[in-house]
Short mmCIF file of the C-alpha atoms (twelve columns), coordinates in Angstrom:
data_MODEL
# 
_entry.id   MODEL 
# 
loop_
_atom_site.group_PDB 
_atom_site.id 
_atom_site.type_symbol 
_atom_site.label_atom_id 
_atom_site.label_alt_id 
_atom_site.label_comp_id 
_atom_site.label_asym_id 
_atom_site.label_seq_id 
_atom_site.Cartn_x 
_atom_site.Cartn_y 
_atom_site.Cartn_z 
_atom_site.pdbx_PDB_model_num 
ATOM 1   C CA . MET A 1   0.000   0.000  0.000   1 
ATOM 2   C CA . LYS A 2   2.819   2.410  0.908   1 
ATOM 3   C CA . ARG A 3   4.455   1.672  -2.430  1 
ATOM 4   C CA . ILE A 4   1.239   2.589  -4.292  1 
ATOM 5   C CA . PHE A 5   0.951   5.911  -2.430  1 
ATOM 6   C CA . PHE A 6   4.621   6.637  -3.170  1 
ATOM 7   C CA . ILE A 7   4.099   5.980  -6.897  1 
ATOM 8   C CA . ILE A 8   1.017   8.237  -6.926  1 
ATOM 9   C CA . PHE A 9   2.984   10.990 -5.164  1 
ATOM 10  C CA . ILE A 10  5.856   10.767 -7.652  1 
ATOM 11  C CA . PHE A 11  3.423   10.740 -10.596 1 
ATOM 12  C CA . GLN A 12  1.613   13.838 -9.300  1 
ATOM 13  C CA . PHE A 13  4.890   15.668 -8.687  1 
ATOM 14  C CA . LEU A 14  6.326   14.882 -12.101 1 
ATOM 15  C CA . PHE A 15  3.200   16.012 -13.938 1 
ATOM 16  C CA . ALA A 16  2.329   18.961 -11.700 1 
ATOM 17  C CA . GLY A 17  2.459   22.497 -13.053 1 
ATOM 18  C CA . TYR A 18  5.281   24.837 -12.104 1 
ATOM 19  C CA . ASN A 19  3.200   26.660 -9.464  1 
ATOM 20  C CA . ASP A 20  2.181   23.388 -7.844  1 
ATOM 21  C CA . LYS A 21  5.802   22.403 -7.302  1 
ATOM 22  C CA . ILE A 22  6.772   25.849 -6.012  1 
ATOM 23  C CA . LEU A 23  3.885   26.119 -3.544  1 
ATOM 24  C CA . LYS A 24  4.759   22.810 -1.906  1 
ATOM 25  C CA . GLN A 25  8.141   24.282 -0.983  1 
ATOM 26  C CA . LEU A 26  6.857   27.707 0.068   1 
ATOM 27  C CA . LYS A 27  6.355   27.469 3.822   1 
ATOM 28  C CA . SER A 28  7.341   29.761 6.669   1 
ATOM 29  C CA . ASN A 29  6.163   30.934 10.095  1 
ATOM 30  C CA . THR A 30  8.027   34.222 9.978   1 
ATOM 31  C CA . THR A 31  6.367   37.579 10.664  1 
ATOM 32  C CA . LYS A 32  9.124   39.507 8.882   1 
ATOM 33  C CA . PHE A 33  9.687   38.938 5.160   1 
ATOM 34  C CA . SER A 34  9.461   40.626 1.789   1 
ATOM 35  C CA . PHE A 35  8.162   39.630 -1.615  1 
ATOM 36  C CA . VAL A 36  7.992   41.139 -5.094  1 
ATOM 37  C CA . VAL A 37  4.955   41.737 -7.305  1 
ATOM 38  C CA . MET A 38  5.210   42.392 -11.043 1 
ATOM 39  C CA . GLY A 39  2.837   42.071 -13.969 1 
ATOM 40  C CA . ASP A 40  2.603   41.988 -17.774 1 
ATOM 41  C CA . ASN A 41  6.048   40.679 -18.686 1 
ATOM 42  C CA . ARG A 42  4.972   39.305 -22.098 1 
ATOM 43  C CA . ASP A 43  6.986   40.663 -25.042 1 
ATOM 44  C CA . GLY A 44  9.695   41.871 -22.661 1 
ATOM 45  C CA . ASP A 45  12.111  39.079 -21.804 1 
ATOM 46  C CA . ASP A 46  14.921  41.602 -21.274 1 
ATOM 47  C CA . ILE A 47  12.937  43.402 -18.560 1 
ATOM 48  C CA . LEU A 48  11.956  40.136 -16.878 1 
ATOM 49  C CA . LYS A 49  15.600  39.032 -16.917 1 
ATOM 50  C CA . GLU A 50  16.626  42.319 -15.298 1 
ATOM 51  C CA . ILE A 51  14.001  41.954 -12.568 1 
ATOM 52  C CA . ILE A 52  15.209  38.421 -11.869 1 
ATOM 53  C CA . SER A 53  18.826  39.602 -11.846 1 
ATOM 54  C CA . GLN A 54  18.075  42.355 -9.335  1 
ATOM 55  C CA . THR A 55  15.961  40.204 -7.044  1 
ATOM 56  C CA . ASN A 56  18.528  37.389 -7.152  1 
ATOM 57  C CA . GLN A 57  20.936  39.769 -5.439  1 
ATOM 58  C CA . ASN A 58  18.490  40.765 -2.702  1 
ATOM 59  C CA . GLN A 59  18.593  38.199 0.079   1 
ATOM 60  C CA . SER A 60  15.671  39.774 1.939   1 
ATOM 61  C CA . ILE A 61  13.175  38.758 -0.775  1 
ATOM 62  C CA . SER A 62  11.443  35.434 -0.130  1 
ATOM 63  C CA . PHE A 63  9.499   34.998 -3.389  1 
ATOM 64  C CA . LEU A 64  8.040   36.786 -6.420  1 
ATOM 65  C CA . ILE A 65  4.519   36.896 -7.841  1 
ATOM 66  C CA . ASP A 66  4.063   37.522 -11.568 1 
ATOM 67  C CA . ASN A 67  0.537   38.895 -11.904 1 
ATOM 68  C CA . GLY A 68  -0.447  37.659 -15.361 1 
ATOM 69  C CA . ASP A 69  0.182   38.101 -19.081 1 
ATOM 70  C CA . LEU A 70  3.176   35.844 -18.789 1 
ATOM 71  C CA . VAL A 71  3.214   35.048 -22.527 1 
ATOM 72  C CA . ARG A 72  1.998   36.633 -25.757 1 
ATOM 73  C CA . HIS A 73  -0.381  34.113 -27.342 1 
ATOM 74  C CA . GLY A 74  -0.616  31.174 -24.932 1 
ATOM 75  C CA . TYR A 75  1.328   28.786 -27.166 1 
ATOM 76  C CA . LYS A 76  3.166   25.838 -25.628 1 
ATOM 77  C CA . TYR A 77  6.590   27.044 -26.762 1 
ATOM 78  C CA . GLU A 78  5.930   30.410 -25.076 1 
ATOM 79  C CA . PHE A 79  5.144   28.761 -21.749 1 
ATOM 80  C CA . LYS A 80  8.283   26.632 -22.070 1 
ATOM 81  C CA . ASN A 81  10.342  29.755 -22.723 1 
ATOM 82  C CA . TYR A 82  8.756   31.565 -19.774 1 
ATOM 83  C CA . ILE A 83  9.470   28.685 -17.398 1 
ATOM 84  C CA . GLN A 84  13.081  28.529 -18.537 1 
ATOM 85  C CA . LEU A 85  13.395  32.239 -17.759 1 
ATOM 86  C CA . ILE A 86  11.894  32.079 -14.280 1 
ATOM 87  C CA . LYS A 87  14.015  29.044 -13.438 1 
ATOM 88  C CA . THR A 88  17.007  31.420 -13.488 1 
ATOM 89  C CA . SER A 89  15.595  33.011 -10.344 1 
ATOM 90  C CA . ASN A 90  17.114  31.811 -7.090  1 
ATOM 91  C CA . LYS A 91  13.768  32.531 -5.451  1 
ATOM 92  C CA . PRO A 92  10.358  30.952 -6.100  1 
ATOM 93  C CA . ILE A 93  8.219   32.732 -8.720  1 
ATOM 94  C CA . ILE A 94  4.461   32.213 -8.532  1 
ATOM 95  C CA . SER A 95  2.591   32.913 -11.769 1 
ATOM 96  C CA . VAL A 96  -0.951  34.271 -12.103 1 
ATOM 97  C CA . ILE A 97  -3.148  33.674 -15.146 1 
ATOM 98  C CA . GLY A 98  -3.879  36.641 -17.432 1 
ATOM 99  C CA . ASN A 99  -5.932  37.118 -20.590 1 
ATOM 100 C CA . HIS A 100 -2.924  36.416 -22.836 1 
ATOM 101 C CA . GLU A 101 -2.613  32.926 -21.343 1 
ATOM 102 C CA . ILE A 102 -5.910  31.728 -22.845 1 
ATOM 103 C CA . PRO A 103 -5.703  31.279 -26.644 1 
ATOM 104 C CA . TRP A 104 -9.030  31.014 -28.445 1 
ATOM 105 C CA . TYR A 105 -8.328  27.461 -29.596 1 
ATOM 106 C CA . ASP A 106 -7.253  25.997 -26.263 1 
ATOM 107 C CA . GLY A 107 -8.627  28.095 -23.423 1 
ATOM 108 C CA . LYS A 108 -6.777  27.543 -20.137 1 
ATOM 109 C CA . ASN A 109 -5.360  24.106 -20.976 1 
ATOM 110 C CA . ASN A 110 -1.790  25.207 -21.626 1 
ATOM 111 C CA . TYR A 111 -1.731  27.343 -18.485 1 
ATOM 112 C CA . LYS A 112 -3.019  24.434 -16.399 1 
ATOM 113 C CA . LYS A 113 -0.513  22.040 -17.958 1 
ATOM 114 C CA . PHE A 114 2.560   24.225 -17.542 1 
ATOM 115 C CA . ILE A 115 1.663   26.419 -14.562 1 
ATOM 116 C CA . GLY A 116 -1.203  24.890 -12.570 1 
ATOM 117 C CA . LYS A 117 -4.581  25.866 -11.142 1 
ATOM 118 C CA . PRO A 118 -6.074  29.158 -12.413 1 
ATOM 119 C CA . TYR A 119 -7.070  30.247 -8.899  1 
ATOM 120 C CA . PHE A 120 -5.627  29.147 -5.571  1 
ATOM 121 C CA . SER A 121 -4.400  30.354 -2.191  1 
ATOM 122 C CA . PHE A 122 -1.471  29.873 0.153   1 
ATOM 123 C CA . SER A 123 -0.151  31.196 3.432   1 
ATOM 124 C CA . TYR A 124 3.298   32.479 4.227   1 
ATOM 125 C CA . GLY A 125 4.258   33.601 7.704   1 
ATOM 126 C CA . ASN A 126 1.520   35.787 9.167   1 
ATOM 127 C CA . SER A 127 -0.060  36.488 5.767   1 
ATOM 128 C CA . TYR A 128 -2.650  34.895 3.503   1 
ATOM 129 C CA . PHE A 129 -2.418  35.101 -0.289  1 
ATOM 130 C CA . ILE A 130 -5.450  34.712 -2.567  1 
ATOM 131 C CA . ILE A 131 -4.911  34.440 -6.340  1 
ATOM 132 C CA . LEU A 132 -7.964  34.919 -8.560  1 
ATOM 133 C CA . ASP A 133 -8.596  34.041 -12.189 1 
ATOM 134 C CA . THR A 134 -9.859  37.133 -14.044 1 
ATOM 135 C CA . SER A 135 -8.452  36.069 -17.408 1 
ATOM 136 C CA . THR A 136 -11.886 36.274 -19.039 1 
ATOM 137 C CA . GLU A 137 -12.497 39.727 -17.504 1 
ATOM 138 C CA . ASP A 138 -15.073 38.201 -15.141 1 
ATOM 139 C CA . ILE A 139 -15.171 35.440 -12.518 1 
ATOM 140 C CA . SER A 140 -17.461 32.429 -12.293 1 
ATOM 141 C CA . LYS A 141 -20.058 31.828 -9.573  1 
ATOM 142 C CA . LYS A 142 -17.996 28.840 -8.452  1 
ATOM 143 C CA . GLN A 143 -14.894 30.974 -8.019  1 
ATOM 144 C CA . PHE A 144 -16.852 33.700 -6.221  1 
ATOM 145 C CA . LYS A 145 -18.183 31.134 -3.743  1 
ATOM 146 C CA . TRP A 146 -14.632 29.821 -3.242  1 
ATOM 147 C CA . LEU A 147 -13.370 33.385 -2.689  1 
ATOM 148 C CA . LYS A 148 -15.853 33.973 0.148   1 
ATOM 149 C CA . LYS A 149 -14.533 30.894 1.962   1 
ATOM 150 C CA . GLU A 150 -10.934 31.971 1.399   1 
ATOM 151 C CA . LEU A 151 -11.558 35.457 2.767   1 
ATOM 152 C CA . LYS A 152 -13.047 33.911 5.903   1 
ATOM 153 C CA . LYS A 153 -9.874  31.824 6.299   1 
ATOM 154 C CA . SER A 154 -7.772  34.958 5.864   1 
ATOM 155 C CA . LYS A 155 -9.154  36.380 9.137   1 
ATOM 156 C CA . ASN A 156 -6.839  33.948 10.944  1 
ATOM 157 C CA . TYR A 157 -3.865  35.919 9.573   1 
ATOM 158 C CA . THR A 158 -2.526  39.408 10.177  1 
ATOM 159 C CA . HIS A 159 -2.498  40.345 6.475   1 
ATOM 160 C CA . CYS A 160 -4.442  39.306 3.406   1 
ATOM 161 C CA . PHE A 161 -3.126  40.039 -0.090  1 
ATOM 162 C CA . VAL A 162 -5.330  39.437 -3.135  1 
ATOM 163 C CA . PHE A 163 -4.049  39.138 -6.719  1 
ATOM 164 C CA . MET A 164 -6.054  39.401 -9.933  1 
ATOM 165 C CA . HIS A 165 -4.709  40.233 -13.366 1 
ATOM 166 C CA . THR A 166 -7.634  42.325 -14.596 1 
ATOM 167 C CA . PRO A 167 -8.463  45.227 -12.235 1 
ATOM 168 C CA . LEU A 168 -11.882 46.051 -10.809 1 
ATOM 169 C CA . TYR A 169 -11.854 49.454 -12.467 1 
ATOM 170 C CA . ASP A 170 -9.725  51.400 -14.902 1 
ATOM 171 C CA . PRO A 171 -8.360  54.364 -12.874 1 
ATOM 172 C CA . ARG A 172 -8.376  56.467 -16.049 1 
ATOM 173 C CA . LYS A 173 -12.152 55.989 -16.364 1 
ATOM 174 C CA . GLY A 174 -13.479 56.073 -12.793 1 
ATOM 175 C CA . TYR A 175 -16.002 53.911 -10.942 1 
ATOM 176 C CA . TYR A 176 -18.652 51.791 -12.673 1 
ATOM 177 C CA . THR A 177 -17.455 52.623 -16.177 1 
ATOM 178 C CA . LYS A 178 -16.183 49.988 -18.575 1 
ATOM 179 C CA . GLY A 179 -12.529 50.392 -19.398 1 
ATOM 180 C CA . HIS A 180 -9.458  48.162 -19.486 1 
ATOM 181 C CA . SER A 181 -10.899 46.303 -16.500 1 
ATOM 182 C CA . LEU A 182 -13.514 43.727 -15.502 1 
ATOM 183 C CA . GLN A 183 -16.477 44.016 -17.851 1 
ATOM 184 C CA . ASN A 184 -19.279 42.685 -15.650 1 
ATOM 185 C CA . LEU A 185 -20.114 45.642 -13.392 1 
ATOM 186 C CA . ASP A 186 -22.319 43.495 -11.151 1 
ATOM 187 C CA . THR A 187 -19.300 41.279 -10.463 1 
ATOM 188 C CA . VAL A 188 -17.168 44.370 -9.839  1 
ATOM 189 C CA . LYS A 189 -19.582 45.721 -7.210  1 
ATOM 190 C CA . LYS A 190 -19.823 42.350 -5.459  1 
ATOM 191 C CA . LEU A 191 -16.040 41.913 -5.388  1 
ATOM 192 C CA . ASN A 192 -15.402 45.449 -4.150  1 
ATOM 193 C CA . SER A 193 -18.004 45.019 -1.381  1 
ATOM 194 C CA . LEU A 194 -16.461 41.690 -0.375  1 
ATOM 195 C CA . PHE A 195 -12.937 43.124 -0.247  1 
ATOM 196 C CA . ASP A 196 -14.234 46.072 1.774   1 
ATOM 197 C CA . LYS A 197 -16.025 43.765 4.206   1 
ATOM 198 C CA . TYR A 198 -12.939 41.676 4.918   1 
ATOM 199 C CA . LYS A 199 -10.583 44.681 4.960   1 
ATOM 200 C CA . ILE A 200 -7.921  43.097 2.785   1 
ATOM 201 C CA . SER A 201 -4.424  44.544 3.118   1 
ATOM 202 C CA . MET A 202 -3.882  45.134 -0.602  1 
ATOM 203 C CA . LEU A 203 -5.400  44.208 -3.939  1 
ATOM 204 C CA . PHE A 204 -2.739  43.755 -6.629  1 
ATOM 205 C CA . CYS A 205 -3.818  44.063 -10.271 1 
ATOM 206 C CA . SER A 206 -2.065  44.380 -13.635 1 
ATOM 207 C CA . HIS A 207 -3.448  44.372 -17.235 1 
ATOM 208 C CA . ILE A 208 -2.959  48.143 -17.628 1 
ATOM 209 C CA . HIS A 209 0.685   48.779 -18.567 1 
ATOM 210 C CA . LEU A 210 1.133   51.565 -16.051 1 
ATOM 211 C CA . TYR A 211 1.479   52.083 -12.293 1 
ATOM 212 C CA . PHE A 212 -1.379  53.246 -10.100 1 
ATOM 213 C CA . ARG A 213 -2.000  53.200 -6.375  1 
ATOM 214 C CA . GLY A 214 -5.145  54.256 -4.570  1 
ATOM 215 C CA . ASN A 215 -8.354  53.034 -2.965  1 
ATOM 216 C CA . TRP A 216 -11.524 51.608 -4.467  1 
ATOM 217 C CA . HIS A 217 -13.983 52.520 -1.723  1 
ATOM 218 C CA . LYS A 218 -12.325 50.965 1.364   1 
ATOM 219 C CA . THR A 219 -10.073 48.616 -0.605  1 
ATOM 220 C CA . PRO A 220 -6.454  49.690 -1.210  1 
ATOM 221 C CA . TYR A 221 -5.092  48.675 -4.605  1 
ATOM 222 C CA . ILE A 222 -1.922  48.741 -6.677  1 
ATOM 223 C CA . ILE A 223 -1.884  48.288 -10.445 1 
ATOM 224 C CA . THR A 224 1.524   47.163 -11.657 1 
ATOM 225 C CA . GLY A 225 1.880   46.480 -15.384 1 
ATOM 226 C CA . GLY A 226 5.505   47.328 -16.051 1 
ATOM 227 C CA . ALA A 227 7.358   44.011 -16.247 1 
ATOM 228 C CA . GLY A 228 8.061   44.078 -19.983 1 
ATOM 229 C CA . ALA A 229 4.928   44.521 -22.101 1 
ATOM 230 C CA . PRO A 230 4.679   47.644 -24.317 1 
ATOM 231 C CA . LEU A 231 4.124   50.643 -22.068 1 
ATOM 232 C CA . LYS A 232 1.297   53.136 -22.212 1 
ATOM 233 C CA . LYS A 233 1.981   56.884 -22.251 1 
ATOM 234 C CA . ASN A 234 3.792   57.943 -19.053 1 
ATOM 235 C CA . GLY A 235 4.406   54.301 -18.159 1 
ATOM 236 C CA . PHE A 236 7.719   52.959 -16.901 1 
ATOM 237 C CA . TYR A 237 9.151   49.489 -16.336 1 
ATOM 238 C CA . HIS A 238 9.031   48.532 -12.678 1 
ATOM 239 C CA . TYR A 239 8.163   46.036 -9.975  1 
ATOM 240 C CA . ILE A 240 6.851   46.364 -6.423  1 
ATOM 241 C CA . LYS A 241 8.777   45.294 -3.333  1 
ATOM 242 C CA . VAL A 242 6.484   44.515 -0.398  1 
ATOM 243 C CA . VAL A 243 7.945   44.380 3.101   1 
ATOM 244 C CA . VAL A 244 5.956   42.691 5.868   1 
ATOM 245 C CA . ASN A 245 7.160   43.581 9.359   1 
ATOM 246 C CA . LYS A 246 4.821   41.969 11.879  1 
ATOM 247 C CA . ASN A 247 1.619   44.053 11.701  1 
ATOM 248 C CA . LYS A 248 3.025   46.649 9.303   1 
ATOM 249 C CA . VAL A 249 3.384   46.510 5.514   1 
ATOM 250 C CA . SER A 250 5.294   48.869 3.197   1 
ATOM 251 C CA . TYR A 251 5.300   49.066 -0.595  1 
ATOM 252 C CA . GLU A 252 8.200   50.321 -2.723  1 
ATOM 253 C CA . VAL A 253 8.127   50.901 -6.481  1 
ATOM 254 C CA . ILE A 254 11.442  49.818 -8.056  1 
ATOM 255 C CA . PRO A 255 11.968  51.331 -11.565 1 
ATOM 256 C CA . ILE A 256 13.810  49.320 -14.226 1 
ATOM 257 C CA . LYS A 257 16.040  51.255 -16.597 1 
ATOM 258 C CA . ARG A 258 17.523  49.606 -19.674 1 
ATOM 259 C CA . ASP A 259 20.995  50.552 -20.934 1 
ATOM 260 C CA . TYR A 260 19.605  51.815 -24.234 1 
ATOM 261 C CA . ASP A 261 16.772  53.926 -22.729 1 
# 
């Protein structure tokens, strides 16, 4: 019987997505740590390489979260290339699904095969991390129900960080107006109310190739879309360093400058 369970374990490990393998190793009880958040690295391998190079040299960083649009078209060879790039990091990189990861002919299959589950959660130290799937610019009823349960679990932790590629709103448009953001406004209102209710520490979004920080009602948010994709006007390449120090959290924007800029 033990041999059968061992074979099943090995089989699951060998055929697990990259996230699945990383998350099994990502455990800590610390109340002092830092992590990096970036988003929209597709079409910008040089920027992603620079971010990895910089974070490799920073021993205080525990892990990185890439908040979607990892690849251009969702092809298998693109995912293989992306994984080879992030394997050069000496720290775990957790990857979130974005709209560019779901090609019309294959949906989320390649993401699931190479990366893992489209939405999931994990804890690290005194913090809870919830990763949502907004790749279709909406979320399913099943995922919304799951999110409610996860937010309840998060109350057992000092901090709760939520990640979703597509933002609730487009800061350039304002509230309840369709922009480069979630398209179902009923979903948007429900999510914003839920985040407000549970007083999450920060909502991280990407999708817009710029940097924004503010509040959506009572929910603090950061939009970070500067990890390599073509920039919008006034945009700049960057990533966010988050420092958790017991009950306090700080956020630092780290610009990336290329030699030929």
